[in-house]
N, C-alpha and C positions, 0 to 999 in steps of 0.2 A: 318574564324573569331573566335577568342578565347575570349569568353565573360568572362571566369574566369581571364584571364590575365587583361582585362580591369578593372574588379571590384577590383583586387589587386592593380593596379596602382591608381585607384580612392582613396581606402583606404590609401595607402601610402602617396598620396598627401593631403588628408584632415587631417591626423594625424601629419603632420610635425610641428615643433615648430612655424615657421613663420606663419602658417596658423591657428594654435590654440591660439597663443599668441598675434599676431598683427592683422591678417585678420580673424576676428572671425565669419563671415557669409558667408564663401566661400562655394560654390558648385562645383562639378566636375562631368562630364559625358564624358566618352571615349568610342569610337567605332573604327572601322577600318580607320586609317589614318585621323581621326577627333577627336578633343577634345573641349569641352565647359566648360569654367570657369565662375562662377558667383560670384559676390560680391555686397552686398548691401552697398551703399555709407554711410559713417558715417563722422562727422565733424572731427574726429581724423585724417582723410586722407588729410585734406585741407591744402593748402598754405595760404599765407596772403590775397589773393584776394577771398578766400571763395569758392575754387573749388578744386577738387582733385589734388594732386601733380603729377608731371610727373613720378615719381618713381612707382606710383601705376599703371598708364598706362603700363609702362614698364613691371612690374611684371606680370599683367594679360595677356599681349600679348605674353611674353616670355613663360609662363606657358602653355598657350593653344597650342602654336607651338611645345613646348617641347614634351607634351604628345601626340600630333598627330603623332610625330615621334617615341616615345617609345611604341606606340600602335602597331607598326609592329617589334619592336626589343624586342624579348621575353627572351633574355638571360642576357643582362647587362643593366645597367643604361646608358642612353646617356647624353652627355654634350653639353651645348651651347658653340660654339666657337666664334660666333659673332652674333649680333642682332641689326637691325636698325629700329628705330620707327619713325612715323610721327604723330604729333598731329594735329587734325583738329578743334576740338571745346572743351570747357570746360564742365565739368559735376559737379553738386553739390547735386543731390538728386536721389533716386531710385536705382534700381538694374542694375548694369553693367554686360554685357555678352561679353566674348571674345571667338571667335571661330577660332580655329587653324586647318589648312589642310596642309597635306603633298603635296609638289609640285614636288620634285625630290628626287630620291634615286640612289645611286651607292654603290659599296662595302664598300667604307670608308666615304661617305659624304651624308648628308641629308639636304634638304632644305624645310623649312616650312614657311607658311605665316599665319597671324592671323589678325582679325579685332575685334575691340572693339566697342560694341554698347551701347547706353544709354537706359533709361527705355522706351522711345518712339520708339526705334528700329533704331534711327539714328546713322550712323557711326561717331564715335568720334576720332578714331585713327586706325592705322594699322601698321603692322611691318612684317619684313622678317628676318629669321635667318638661320644660318648654324649650324649643329649638327653632332657629331661624336660619335661613340661607345666608352665607357670608358672600363676598365678592372675590374670594380666593378659589381659582379653578382647581379641580382635581387634576393634578399633573404629576410628572416624575419628580419635579423640584420638591414636592412635599412627600414623596415616597409612594405615590399612587402609580405602581408599575407592575 
């Protein structure tokens, strides 16, 4: 396990524009083959019915699965090649937590799954994604520092 790598990935994630300008209360914890992403629900994420929009579910699920994969890829940035989500129930208050876990790895393919929980710990969505290595090195240029 490489805790320095995990901390650099966490900082990279927390400092990206989408997480500082749009998702302003995001947390991130990465360990070997696992990532946890947290977000405090705000009304700015709501659709017309007063619950978070599906795009927020997608982002949290994809991010957690993505970083579960990048936790074991220490040289380059990985890319999401496909991601399927299933929405179970709405959420409109409290802290959301998405937990991603690596399920499969081979030379060129990684598969990870993630589950999104509401503030009461109930599962509200889940997803599975495929990921591959890019040619973009993990470097300070992309916030990996």
